[in-house]
N, C-alpha and C positions, 0 to 999 in steps of 0.2 A: 491593502496588503494583509494577508493572513499569515501569521507566524506559525510554522508547523515544526514539531519535534518528533522524530522517529526513534524507535528503539526495538530491540528484539533480534537483530541480525546476529550472525555468527557462523561457525563451522559445524556442519552436520554431515553424516554419511548418507550416501544414496539410499533412498527408501525412508529416510527419517522425516521429521516434522519440525517446523519452526512457526512461531506466531509473531508477526510484526505488529507494532502499535504505533499510532500517530496521534499526537495530541495537539489541539488548537487552543491551548489554555488561555491565550491572550485575546481570544475572540469571544465577543458577547454571544450568549446563547441564541438569541433571535437571529443573528447573522449566520451562525453555524448551522442552525436548523435548515436554512434554505440552500446551503452549499451542496454542489455535487462534489463528492470526494473520490479520489482514485489512487491507485498504485501503479507506478511505472517502473521499469528497470532499464539499466544501461550497462553494456559491456564496453570496456575501453575500445575506442576506435569505431564503435557502432552508434547508430542513432538510438535515442531513448524510445522505448516501445511501451505501449499500453499493456498492463497486466489485467487490471480489473477496475471497474468504477461502480459507484452506488449513488443513486439520487437521494434527495431528501425524503422521497416517498418509499425508498427501499428497493427500487428497481436496480437490478445488478446486470453487469455486462462483463464478459470475460474474453480474453484472447483464446483462440483455439488451443494454444499450446499448454494452457493451464486449466482448461475447463475440466471439471470433474475431480481436480486435485486441490485447487485453491478455493477458499471461500472468503469473500469480503463482507464485512459487517460494520455497523456503526452504532455508537451509543451517544445519542444527542446530549443527554444530561451530563455526560463526562466530556463532551466535545472531543470525541475520539473515534477513530476508525481503525479497524483491524484487518489483517490479512493472515488467515490460517493457511499454512502451506503444508500439505501432506504429500507423501510419495515423491519426495524431492528427487530430482535428477541432476547430474552434473551440469547439464545445459541450463539449469535454473540459476547457476552462479552468475551474480551480477550485483551492482549497487542498486538498491531499491529505494525509490523516491515516493513520498506522499505528495499528493497534489490536491489543491482546492480550487474550484472555479464557481463563479456566480457573482453574488454581490461583492464578495472579496475574492482575491486570487493569491496563490502562493505555492511555493515548493519547499519541501523540507531539505535538510542538508544531505540526506541519503544515509542508508545503512547497508553494510556489506553482508551479502549472503554467499557463502561458499559451500558447495556440495561436493564432497570427495567420493571417489569410486571405491 
């Protein structure tokens, strides 16, 4: 089990930016190095959907809805993964969850992102 803590959510106007952070501070470095990390989001009443993932080698994948606006990155030494969100739209409003999979797995508690018109 990988323990994940997210931060950085909040309220922003459409067109604005936010940066989400996720730390796996209780995970040893050698385990974190091999994890695939991702961000997912969920709107109440809907299924959780993929936003972006990044492998331990740095290969990234994005949903079509965020491609070109969001950037996922990771800092292995800090055991952290980030989601830079630019040009935010009201439809990006959701609870965003950090995810780890591989030798360990886990979900964060979620952080709310609200984009106003």
